FINUGU-994186 format. One line per 5 residues: number of its first residue (from 1); their letters; for each residue x, z, y of N, C-alpha, C, CB. Coordinates in nm, 3 decimals, always signed. Atoms other than C-alpha are relative to their C-alpha. Glycine has a CB too. Example, Ala and Ser with C-alpha at 12.3 -4.5 7.8 and 13.67 -1.06 7.14 Angstrom:
<pts>
1) AS) +0.089/+0.000/-0.119/+1.230/+0.780/-0.450/+0.090/+0.000/+0.120/-0.099/+0.125/+0.003 ~ -0.082/-0.006/-0.119/+1.367/+0.714/-0.106/-0.077/+0.073/+0.109/+0.041/-0.142/+0.046
</pts>
This chain:
<pts>
1) MADRA) +0.091/+0.071/-0.088/+1.519/+2.054/-1.103/-0.135/+0.071/-0.004/-0.013/-0.149/-0.041 ~ +0.126/-0.075/-0.009/+1.202/+2.223/-0.984/-0.113/-0.076/-0.070/-0.036/+0.026/+0.147 ~ +0.116/+0.058/+0.066/+0.881/+2.165/-1.178/-0.085/-0.072/+0.106/-0.083/+0.110/-0.073 ~ +0.080/+0.084/-0.089/+0.684/+1.884/-1.010/+0.058/-0.007/+0.141/-0.143/+0.051/+0.006 ~ -0.066/+0.016/-0.129/+0.939/+1.856/-0.732/-0.038/-0.136/+0.057/+0.155/+0.013/-0.014
6) SAREA) +0.024/+0.129/-0.064/+0.869/+1.583/-0.480/+0.124/-0.087/-0.019/-0.033/+0.017/+0.151 ~ -0.115/+0.091/+0.012/+1.096/+1.278/-0.479/+0.116/+0.050/+0.085/-0.040/-0.143/+0.043 ~ -0.107/-0.045/-0.089/+1.291/+1.413/-0.183/+0.059/+0.133/-0.045/-0.053/+0.013/+0.144 ~ -0.053/-0.126/+0.055/+1.320/+1.760/-0.338/+0.090/-0.028/-0.119/-0.116/+0.094/-0.042 ~ -0.082/+0.036/+0.115/+1.452/+1.602/-0.657/+0.134/-0.058/+0.046/-0.074/-0.100/-0.090
11) LALVT) -0.124/+0.056/-0.055/+1.706/+1.402/-0.456/+0.090/+0.110/+0.056/-0.030/-0.103/+0.109 ~ -0.078/-0.109/-0.061/+1.815/+1.715/-0.268/+0.065/+0.088/-0.106/-0.091/+0.086/+0.090 ~ -0.058/-0.080/+0.107/+1.881/+1.887/-0.599/+0.122/-0.065/-0.064/-0.104/+0.027/-0.106 ~ -0.114/+0.068/+0.061/+2.132/+1.623/-0.709/+0.103/-0.050/+0.099/-0.049/-0.114/-0.081 ~ -0.095/+0.047/-0.101/+2.297/+1.523/-0.381/-0.018/+0.080/+0.128/-0.018/-0.151/+0.026
16) GGFTE) +0.005/-0.074/-0.126/+2.384/+1.695/-0.057/-0.062/-0.079/+0.114/+0.138/+0.043/+0.040 ~ +0.059/+0.087/-0.102/+2.255/+1.400/+0.143/-0.010/-0.140/-0.055/+0.084/+0.002/+0.130 ~ +0.017/+0.136/+0.049/+2.137/+1.047/+0.093/-0.047/-0.089/+0.113/-0.101/-0.004/-0.118 ~ +0.046/+0.102/-0.093/+2.065/+0.728/+0.280/-0.096/-0.091/-0.075/+0.119/-0.082/+0.061 ~ +0.098/+0.086/+0.066/+1.749/+0.540/+0.190/+0.043/-0.145/+0.008/-0.139/+0.017/+0.063
21) LPYAE) -0.031/+0.143/+0.005/+1.792/+0.179/+0.088/-0.110/-0.079/+0.071/+0.015/-0.048/-0.146 ~ +0.103/+0.086/-0.061/+1.617/-0.096/+0.283/-0.074/-0.077/-0.110/+0.064/-0.100/+0.101 ~ +0.080/+0.078/+0.094/+1.344/-0.291/+0.109/-0.090/-0.092/+0.079/-0.083/+0.093/-0.095 ~ +0.088/+0.097/-0.065/+1.125/-0.586/+0.189/-0.141/+0.057/+0.010/-0.001/-0.135/-0.078 ~ +0.140/-0.040/-0.017/+0.782/-0.509/+0.329/-0.089/-0.105/-0.064/-0.036/+0.019/+0.152
26) RESAP) +0.093/+0.091/+0.065/+0.502/-0.661/+0.125/-0.138/+0.019/+0.062/-0.005/+0.024/-0.155 ~ +0.138/-0.003/-0.049/+0.168/-0.747/+0.280/-0.090/-0.028/-0.119/-0.023/-0.104/+0.116 ~ +0.093/+0.026/+0.109/-0.123/-0.728/+0.043/-0.141/-0.014/+0.055/+0.005/+0.112/-0.107 ~ +0.140/+0.020/-0.038/-0.487/-0.823/+0.057/-0.069/+0.137/+0.011/-0.073/-0.091/-0.102 ~ +0.074/-0.127/-0.007/-0.740/-0.552/+0.149/-0.034/+0.049/-0.141/-0.129/-0.018/+0.083
31) DGPLG) +0.022/-0.065/+0.129/-0.771/-0.308/-0.144/+0.084/-0.063/-0.112/-0.146/-0.006/-0.036 ~ -0.097/+0.048/+0.098/-0.474/-0.472/-0.316/-0.030/-0.136/-0.057/+0.011/+0.095/-0.110 ~ +0.012/+0.136/+0.053/-0.430/-0.788/-0.520/-0.130/-0.026/-0.077/+0.117/-0.027/-0.091 ~ +0.126/+0.018/+0.073/-0.748/-0.727/-0.721/-0.123/+0.029/+0.085/-0.002/+0.088/-0.121 ~ +0.114/-0.040/-0.082/-0.963/-0.612/-0.430/-0.070/+0.121/-0.058/-0.098/-0.116/+0.014
36) WPGYD) +0.054/-0.121/+0.063/-1.012/-0.276/-0.608/-0.062/+0.087/+0.107/+0.112/+0.078/-0.078 ~ +0.066/-0.078/-0.106/-1.271/-0.091/-0.396/+0.059/+0.141/+0.012/-0.150/+0.009/-0.028 ~ -0.054/-0.132/-0.028/-1.118/+0.216/-0.234/+0.150/+0.015/-0.022/-0.069/+0.098/-0.084 ~ -0.143/-0.010/+0.027/-0.757/+0.134/-0.327/+0.079/+0.030/+0.128/+0.051/-0.131/-0.064 ~ -0.071/-0.028/-0.127/-0.638/+0.123/+0.036/-0.022/+0.145/+0.044/-0.047/-0.097/+0.111
41) AARAR) +0.030/-0.138/-0.037/-0.811/+0.456/+0.101/+0.077/+0.098/-0.090/-0.152/+0.028/-0.010 ~ -0.076/-0.087/+0.092/-0.647/+0.610/-0.209/+0.147/+0.001/+0.037/-0.018/-0.047/-0.146 ~ -0.140/+0.007/-0.042/-0.305/+0.488/-0.094/+0.021/+0.080/+0.129/+0.044/-0.147/+0.021 ~ -0.010/-0.074/-0.126/-0.369/+0.632/+0.253/-0.005/+0.151/-0.025/-0.113/-0.042/+0.097 ~ +0.006/-0.143/+0.034/-0.468/+0.970/+0.106/+0.130/+0.046/-0.065/-0.120/+0.029/-0.094
46) AAART) -0.125/-0.035/+0.068/-0.159/+0.969/-0.116/+0.114/+0.009/+0.102/+0.035/-0.104/-0.109 ~ -0.103/-0.002/-0.104/+0.061/+0.889/+0.185/-0.013/+0.124/+0.088/-0.007/-0.127/+0.087 ~ +0.023/-0.119/-0.083/-0.097/+1.167/+0.392/+0.039/+0.127/-0.075/-0.148/+0.007/+0.045 ~ -0.029/-0.118/+0.081/-0.058/+1.416/+0.107/+0.150/+0.017/-0.026/-0.074/-0.009/-0.133 ~ -0.141/-0.007/+0.041/+0.305/+1.329/+0.018/+0.100/-0.029/+0.111/+0.023/-0.095/-0.111
51) GEDES) -0.093/+0.044/-0.104/+0.453/+1.187/+0.337/+0.076/-0.125/-0.039/+0.099/+0.110/+0.032 ~ -0.065/+0.123/+0.047/+0.561/+0.881/+0.139/-0.098/-0.116/+0.007/+0.053/+0.016/-0.146 ~ +0.089/+0.116/-0.004/+0.426/+0.528/+0.165/+0.003/-0.079/-0.132/+0.038/-0.091/+0.116 ~ -0.002/+0.061/+0.133/+0.503/+0.442/-0.198/+0.045/+0.107/-0.099/+0.095/-0.125/-0.005 ~ -0.024/-0.099/+0.105/+0.565/+0.616/-0.531/+0.146/+0.020/-0.036/-0.073/-0.040/-0.122
56) VVCAV) -0.141/-0.014/+0.032/+0.943/+0.586/-0.528/+0.084/-0.002/+0.128/+0.044/-0.113/-0.096 ~ -0.099/-0.002/-0.109/+1.230/+0.668/-0.292/+0.132/-0.046/-0.061/+0.012/+0.143/+0.067 ~ -0.127/+0.053/+0.048/+1.549/+0.466/-0.345/+0.105/+0.023/+0.106/-0.012/-0.152/-0.035 ~ -0.101/-0.041/-0.096/+1.872/+0.580/-0.185/+0.139/-0.011/-0.060/-0.025/+0.144/+0.046 ~ -0.138/-0.011/+0.043/+2.249/+0.606/-0.204/+0.048/+0.138/+0.041/+0.091/-0.114/+0.062
61) GDVEG) -0.052/-0.133/-0.030/+2.419/+0.943/-0.224/+0.113/+0.034/-0.096/-0.111/+0.106/-0.009 ~ -0.108/-0.046/+0.087/+2.705/+1.134/-0.383/-0.055/+0.104/-0.098/+0.117/+0.059/+0.083 ~ +0.039/-0.093/+0.105/+2.642/+1.311/-0.713/+0.131/+0.052/-0.061/-0.093/-0.068/-0.110 ~ -0.124/-0.061/+0.049/+2.925/+1.552/-0.799/+0.122/-0.084/+0.037/-0.007/+0.017/-0.153 ~ -0.114/+0.075/-0.051/+3.162/+1.342/-0.587/+0.001/-0.148/-0.032/+0.122/+0.059/-0.053
66) ARAVL) +0.007/+0.142/+0.033/+3.060/+1.004/-0.728/-0.116/-0.064/+0.075/-0.016/-0.020/-0.153 ~ +0.103/+0.076/-0.072/+2.870/+0.755/-0.511/-0.092/-0.064/-0.104/+0.065/-0.109/+0.094 ~ +0.096/+0.058/+0.094/+2.551/+0.637/-0.685/-0.125/-0.047/+0.072/-0.037/+0.103/-0.109 ~ +0.134/+0.039/-0.045/+2.225/+0.456/-0.629/-0.095/+0.096/-0.070/-0.034/-0.152/-0.034 ~ +0.094/-0.100/+0.051/+1.944/+0.709/-0.673/-0.143/-0.052/+0.014/+0.017/+0.135/+0.074
71) IAFEF) +0.143/+0.035/-0.001/+1.582/+0.641/-0.763/-0.075/+0.128/-0.034/-0.033/-0.116/-0.104 ~ +0.080/-0.120/+0.026/+1.335/+0.930/-0.735/-0.147/-0.034/+0.014/+0.040/+0.116/+0.097 ~ +0.143/+0.026/-0.002/+0.968/+0.903/-0.822/-0.075/+0.114/+0.068/-0.053/-0.021/-0.141 ~ +0.091/-0.094/-0.065/+0.703/+1.075/-0.613/-0.129/+0.002/-0.081/-0.027/-0.039/+0.151 ~ +0.117/-0.006/+0.086/+0.447/+1.180/-0.873/-0.128/+0.026/+0.078/+0.019/+0.108/-0.105
76) GFLGG) +0.116/-0.027/-0.083/+0.211/+1.300/-0.599/-0.061/-0.124/+0.063/+0.036/+0.096/+0.106 ~ +0.052/+0.126/-0.054/+0.171/+0.938/-0.486/-0.055/-0.080/-0.117/+0.113/-0.080/+0.077 ~ +0.072/+0.073/+0.105/-0.086/+0.796/-0.728/+0.067/+0.016/-0.137/-0.009/-0.149/+0.035 ~ -0.058/-0.030/+0.130/+0.079/+0.964/-1.026/+0.135/-0.067/-0.024/-0.094/-0.041/-0.106 ~ -0.129/+0.065/+0.016/+0.416/+0.802/-0.957/-0.011/-0.138/-0.063/+0.091/+0.086/-0.083
81) SLGER) +0.026/+0.127/+0.069/+0.261/+0.476/-1.075/+0.077/-0.116/+0.064/-0.148/-0.030/+0.001 ~ -0.071/+0.118/-0.042/+0.432/+0.139/-1.051/-0.097/-0.111/+0.038/+0.094/-0.048/-0.109 ~ +0.075/+0.115/-0.048/+0.276/-0.136/-0.844/+0.099/-0.101/+0.055/-0.104/+0.041/+0.108 ~ -0.088/+0.105/-0.053/+0.413/-0.446/-0.670/+0.102/+0.056/+0.098/-0.082/-0.108/+0.067 ~ -0.093/-0.055/-0.099/+0.566/-0.249/-0.383/+0.105/+0.088/-0.066/-0.076/+0.081/+0.106
86) TGDRL) -0.096/-0.081/+0.075/+0.729/-0.008/-0.628/+0.103/-0.093/-0.063/-0.071/+0.086/-0.108 ~ -0.089/+0.098/+0.061/+0.873/-0.307/-0.813/+0.099/-0.057/+0.099/-0.080/-0.113/-0.063 ~ -0.090/+0.051/-0.104/+1.015/-0.444/-0.488/+0.113/+0.098/+0.026/-0.078/-0.027/+0.130 ~ -0.100/-0.103/-0.030/+1.194/-0.116/-0.421/+0.097/+0.020/-0.116/-0.068/+0.132/+0.034 ~ -0.085/-0.019/+0.117/+1.323/-0.074/-0.775/+0.096/-0.117/-0.017/-0.085/+0.018/-0.126
91) EAAYA) -0.084/+0.118/+0.014/+1.452/-0.430/-0.792/+0.111/-0.001/+0.106/-0.084/-0.128/+0.010 ~ -0.101/-0.007/-0.107/+1.630/-0.384/-0.457/+0.105/+0.107/-0.030/-0.068/+0.029/+0.135 ~ -0.095/-0.107/+0.034/+1.789/-0.058/-0.578/+0.098/-0.048/-0.106/-0.075/+0.126/-0.049 ~ -0.088/+0.053/+0.105/+1.926/-0.223/-0.893/+0.095/-0.105/+0.059/-0.082/-0.060/-0.116 ~ -0.085/+0.102/-0.062/+2.054/-0.518/-0.687/+0.110/+0.063/+0.084/-0.085/-0.095/+0.086
96) HAVTH) -0.100/-0.071/-0.080/+2.230/-0.279/-0.449/+0.107/+0.060/-0.091/-0.067/+0.111/+0.085 ~ -0.096/-0.058/+0.095/+2.392/-0.103/-0.745/+0.096/-0.107/-0.052/-0.074/+0.067/-0.118 ~ -0.084/+0.108/+0.052/+2.518/-0.434/-0.885/+0.094/-0.052/+0.109/-0.088/-0.116/-0.054 ~ -0.082/+0.053/-0.109/+2.641/-0.565/-0.549/+0.114/+0.094/+0.037/-0.086/-0.025/+0.123 ~ -0.100/-0.098/-0.044/+2.828/-0.243/-0.467/+0.069/+0.071/-0.117/-0.065/+0.104/+0.089
101) RLPLV) -0.064/-0.055/+0.120/+2.931/-0.163/-0.827/-0.015/+0.152/-0.009/+0.148/-0.037/-0.004 ~ +0.031/-0.143/+0.004/+2.760/+0.178/-0.826/-0.083/+0.033/-0.122/-0.073/+0.043/+0.127 ~ +0.091/-0.044/+0.107/+2.607/+0.371/-1.114/-0.139/+0.024/+0.057/+0.053/+0.129/-0.069 ~ +0.138/-0.019/-0.043/+2.232/+0.409/-1.101/-0.059/+0.121/-0.073/-0.086/-0.128/-0.026 ~ +0.060/-0.121/+0.055/+2.061/+0.746/-1.152/-0.148/+0.001/+0.036/+0.073/+0.130/+0.053
106) SLVAT) +0.145/-0.002/-0.021/+1.683/+0.753/-1.197/-0.054/+0.139/-0.032/-0.071/-0.107/-0.088 ~ +0.068/-0.130/+0.017/+1.486/+1.077/-1.152/-0.147/-0.035/-0.019/+0.024/+0.099/+0.124 ~ +0.127/+0.063/+0.034/+1.172/+0.964/-1.329/-0.112/+0.102/-0.018/+0.014/-0.083/-0.127 ~ +0.124/-0.077/+0.018/+0.824/+1.118/-1.299/-0.114/-0.096/+0.028/-0.006/+0.128/+0.096 ~ +0.100/+0.103/-0.018/+0.554/+0.860/-1.357/-0.101/+0.000/-0.114/+0.066/-0.135/+0.010
111) GGSRM) +0.104/+0.017/+0.100/+0.230/+0.799/-1.537/-0.008/-0.143/-0.049/-0.134/+0.042/+0.055 ~ -0.002/+0.139/+0.046/+0.307/+0.427/-1.576/-0.045/-0.097/+0.106/-0.086/-0.015/-0.122 ~ +0.041/+0.108/-0.090/+0.160/+0.114/-1.423/-0.127/+0.037/+0.076/-0.023/-0.128/-0.079 ~ +0.112/-0.027/-0.089/-0.094/+0.118/-1.142/-0.119/-0.087/-0.037/+0.040/-0.023/+0.147 ~ +0.115/+0.076/+0.049/-0.432/+0.016/-1.283/-0.070/-0.079/+0.110/-0.098/+0.094/-0.064
116) QEGML) +0.068/+0.071/-0.109/-0.562/-0.089/-0.939/+0.063/-0.136/+0.029/+0.002/+0.086/+0.127 ~ -0.065/+0.130/-0.020/-0.317/-0.382/-0.951/+0.001/-0.084/-0.127/+0.142/+0.021/+0.048 ~ +0.016/+0.078/+0.123/-0.394/-0.494/-1.306/+0.129/-0.055/-0.057/-0.093/-0.113/+0.025 ~ -0.116/+0.064/+0.063/-0.154/-0.738/-1.471/+0.119/-0.009/+0.094/-0.038/-0.138/-0.049 ~ -0.112/+0.006/-0.095/+0.051/-0.763/-1.152/+0.084/+0.127/-0.007/-0.051/-0.021/+0.144
121) ALTQL) -0.076/-0.125/+0.016/+0.147/-0.398/-1.200/+0.083/-0.006/-0.127/-0.096/+0.122/-0.004 ~ -0.076/+0.009/+0.125/+0.251/-0.467/-1.558/+0.122/-0.091/+0.013/-0.091/-0.051/-0.111 ~ -0.115/+0.089/-0.017/+0.479/-0.750/-1.443/+0.117/+0.072/+0.068/-0.039/-0.122/+0.081 ~ -0.109/-0.076/-0.063/+0.679/-0.490/-1.248/+0.094/+0.056/-0.106/-0.056/+0.113/+0.087 ~ -0.082/-0.052/+0.110/+0.801/-0.352/-1.580/+0.102/-0.104/-0.043/-0.088/+0.043/-0.119
126) QRVAR) -0.090/+0.107/+0.036/+0.951/-0.689/-1.663/+0.107/-0.017/+0.107/-0.077/-0.132/-0.020 ~ -0.098/+0.009/-0.109/+1.118/-0.703/-1.320/+0.105/+0.110/-0.013/-0.071/+0.010/+0.136 ~ -0.093/-0.112/+0.013/+1.272/-0.358/-1.376/+0.089/-0.020/-0.122/-0.077/+0.133/-0.010 ~ -0.079/+0.024/+0.120/+1.384/-0.448/-1.729/+0.106/-0.107/+0.025/-0.091/-0.042/-0.117 ~ -0.096/+0.107/-0.033/+1.549/-0.767/-1.599/+0.110/+0.054/+0.091/-0.072/-0.119/+0.068
131) ASARA) -0.099/-0.058/-0.091/+1.722/-0.576/-1.316/+0.093/+0.095/-0.077/-0.070/+0.075/+0.116 ~ -0.079/-0.092/+0.082/+1.838/-0.315/-1.568/+0.099/-0.078/-0.086/-0.093/+0.086/-0.090 ~ -0.089/+0.084/+0.082/+1.982/-0.588/-1.793/+0.114/-0.055/+0.085/-0.079/-0.115/-0.065 ~ -0.106/+0.050/-0.089/+2.173/-0.733/-1.496/+0.102/+0.109/+0.032/-0.061/-0.054/+0.132 ~ -0.090/-0.112/-0.027/+2.317/-0.390/-1.415/+0.086/+0.029/-0.123/-0.079/+0.125/+0.041
136) REAGL) -0.074/-0.024/+0.125/+2.416/-0.344/-1.779/+0.106/-0.109/-0.019/-0.096/+0.004/-0.122 ~ -0.095/+0.110/+0.011/+2.581/-0.691/-1.783/+0.117/+0.018/+0.096/-0.069/-0.134/+0.027 ~ -0.105/-0.027/-0.098/+2.778/-0.583/-1.475/+0.085/+0.120/-0.040/-0.062/+0.023/+0.139 ~ -0.077/-0.113/+0.048/+2.904/-0.284/-1.673/-0.027/+0.130/+0.073/+0.143/-0.032/+0.009 ~ +0.033/-0.120/-0.076/+2.729/-0.025/-1.459/-0.072/+0.103/-0.087/-0.085/-0.035/+0.121
141) PLIAV) +0.073/-0.103/+0.074/+2.617/+0.308/-1.605/-0.140/+0.022/+0.057/+0.078/+0.132/+0.001 ~ +0.138/-0.029/-0.037/+2.244/+0.371/-1.601/-0.034/+0.136/-0.060/-0.100/-0.112/-0.052 ~ +0.029/-0.136/+0.042/+2.142/+0.737/-1.617/-0.144/+0.032/+0.038/+0.099/+0.103/+0.064 ~ +0.139/-0.039/-0.027/+1.784/+0.862/-1.644/-0.018/+0.149/-0.023/-0.099/-0.081/-0.088 ~ +0.039/-0.140/+0.013/+1.666/+1.216/-1.584/-0.152/+0.000/-0.005/+0.056/+0.091/+0.120
146) LRDPT) +0.145/+0.005/+0.022/+1.315/+1.249/-1.726/-0.062/+0.131/+0.047/-0.033/-0.026/-0.149 ~ +0.073/-0.114/-0.055/+1.096/+1.482/-1.522/-0.139/+0.002/-0.063/-0.008/-0.008/+0.156 ~ +0.132/-0.014/+0.059/+0.743/+1.592/-1.605/-0.107/-0.057/+0.090/-0.028/+0.145/-0.030 ~ -0.010/+0.073/+0.126/+0.568/+1.367/-1.691/+0.078/-0.130/+0.019/-0.139/-0.028/-0.056 ~ -0.060/+0.134/+0.001/+0.754/+1.048/-1.782/-0.067/-0.075/-0.113/+0.157/+0.005/-0.017
151) TGGGW) +0.078/+0.072/+0.101/+0.513/+0.818/-1.960/-0.018/-0.145/+0.040/-0.137/+0.067/-0.021 ~ +0.033/+0.138/-0.026/+0.404/+0.458/-1.982/+0.122/-0.088/+0.020/-0.088/-0.009/+0.120 ~ -0.106/+0.097/-0.024/+0.612/+0.169/-1.859/+0.120/+0.057/+0.071/-0.054/-0.114/+0.078 ~ -0.115/-0.064/-0.064/+0.830/+0.396/-1.646/+0.094/+0.058/-0.103/-0.047/+0.109/+0.095 ~ -0.082/-0.050/+0.111/+0.950/+0.563/-1.965/+0.065/-0.118/-0.073/-0.086/+0.084/-0.099
156) ATLGA) -0.049/+0.113/+0.079/+0.986/+0.229/-2.145/+0.113/-0.075/+0.070/-0.113/-0.095/-0.031 ~ -0.101/+0.077/-0.072/+1.198/+0.069/-1.871/+0.112/+0.088/+0.055/-0.063/-0.079/+0.113 ~ -0.103/-0.083/-0.062/+1.380/+0.329/-1.663/+0.052/+0.108/-0.092/-0.053/+0.062/+0.127 ~ -0.042/-0.108/+0.089/+1.388/+0.601/-1.928/+0.071/-0.051/-0.123/-0.120/+0.081/-0.042 ~ -0.057/+0.046/+0.127/+1.443/+0.438/-2.265/+0.108/-0.106/+0.020/-0.110/-0.056/-0.088
161) GADVV) -0.099/+0.105/-0.025/+1.649/+0.159/-2.107/+0.131/+0.048/+0.056/-0.057/-0.100/+0.091 ~ -0.122/-0.053/-0.059/+1.917/+0.389/-1.968/+0.108/+0.022/-0.106/-0.029/+0.133/+0.074 ~ -0.113/-0.029/+0.090/+2.262/+0.445/-2.119/+0.004/+0.147/-0.038/+0.132/-0.040/+0.066 ~ +0.003/-0.145/+0.022/+2.232/+0.822/-2.082/-0.139/+0.048/+0.041/+0.113/+0.074/+0.083 ~ +0.135/-0.049/-0.027/+1.891/+0.989/-2.104/+0.001/+0.152/-0.013/-0.104/-0.064/-0.098
166) LALPG) +0.012/-0.145/-0.002/+1.842/+1.353/-2.008/-0.145/+0.033/+0.031/+0.097/+0.064/+0.105 ~ +0.136/-0.041/-0.030/+1.510/+1.535/-2.004/+0.001/+0.145/+0.044/-0.093/-0.019/-0.123 ~ +0.013/-0.138/-0.045/+1.418/+1.847/-1.815/-0.080/+0.080/-0.103/-0.067/+0.007/+0.140 ~ +0.075/-0.082/+0.096/+1.292/+2.137/-2.028/-0.151/-0.008/+0.028/+0.048/+0.148/+0.005 ~ +0.145/+0.003/-0.012/+0.919/+2.105/-2.093/-0.058/-0.129/+0.051/-0.044/+0.107/+0.088
171) AQVGF) +0.051/+0.128/-0.051/+0.893/+1.748/-1.964/-0.077/-0.073/-0.108/+0.114/-0.087/+0.053 ~ +0.075/+0.084/+0.092/+0.622/+1.542/-2.130/+0.057/-0.141/+0.009/-0.155/+0.001/+0.032 ~ -0.064/+0.131/+0.003/+0.788/+1.217/-2.236/-0.063/-0.081/-0.111/+0.153/+0.012/-0.019 ~ +0.054/+0.088/+0.103/+0.637/+0.924/-2.420/-0.066/-0.120/+0.061/-0.097/+0.074/-0.089 ~ +0.062/+0.120/-0.054/+0.473/+0.589/-2.390/-0.142/+0.028/+0.047/-0.001/-0.110/-0.104
176) AGSR) +0.135/-0.036/-0.040/+0.120/+0.731/-2.378/-0.005/+0.148/+0.033/-0.102/-0.034/-0.111 ~ +0.014/-0.141/-0.037/+0.019/+1.056/-2.213/-0.072/+0.080/-0.107/-0.076/+0.012/+0.132 ~ +0.068/-0.085/+0.098/-0.134/+1.350/-2.394/-0.148/-0.039/-0.008/+0.015/+0.150/+0.038 ~ +0.142/+0.037/+0.020/-0.481/+1.297/-2.535/-0.075/+0.124/-0.042/-0.016/-0.114/-0.107
</pts>
């Protein structure tokens, strides 16, 4: 997998084609749930720079002949951080995996929770952990490929919570970033 590959580049490296999963649109207050000055402008810049409207792309595709739900983080979108909209997409991806009895493969590249959303961003980690537990109860394999970097709550939930954890050479992995 290419160093700092975009979410779509990472997906293209593991599958010949994919179909994005639908997700619920979330309306939020101006500058997010906390009214963080400049948050909407930062999201708009991230979208213009990456072509994505959120930090994660969730899809279904074939990996080496096996159908799977795929989650790929777009690190270029606010450091691949998790916010409410990210949580919506991740929860929907896990639910799709459970409903269709598909393994889930996460291509993780994140700095953790989105500070502009405060505690609401941290609650997304609990949502992902709960969805992961449901997938595990359903007997589905959870596979995580740790890209550079994989830190914070993204590591704690999608990375450390997987059945099989692989890391790309040179990937920074841990709960806290380098200091």
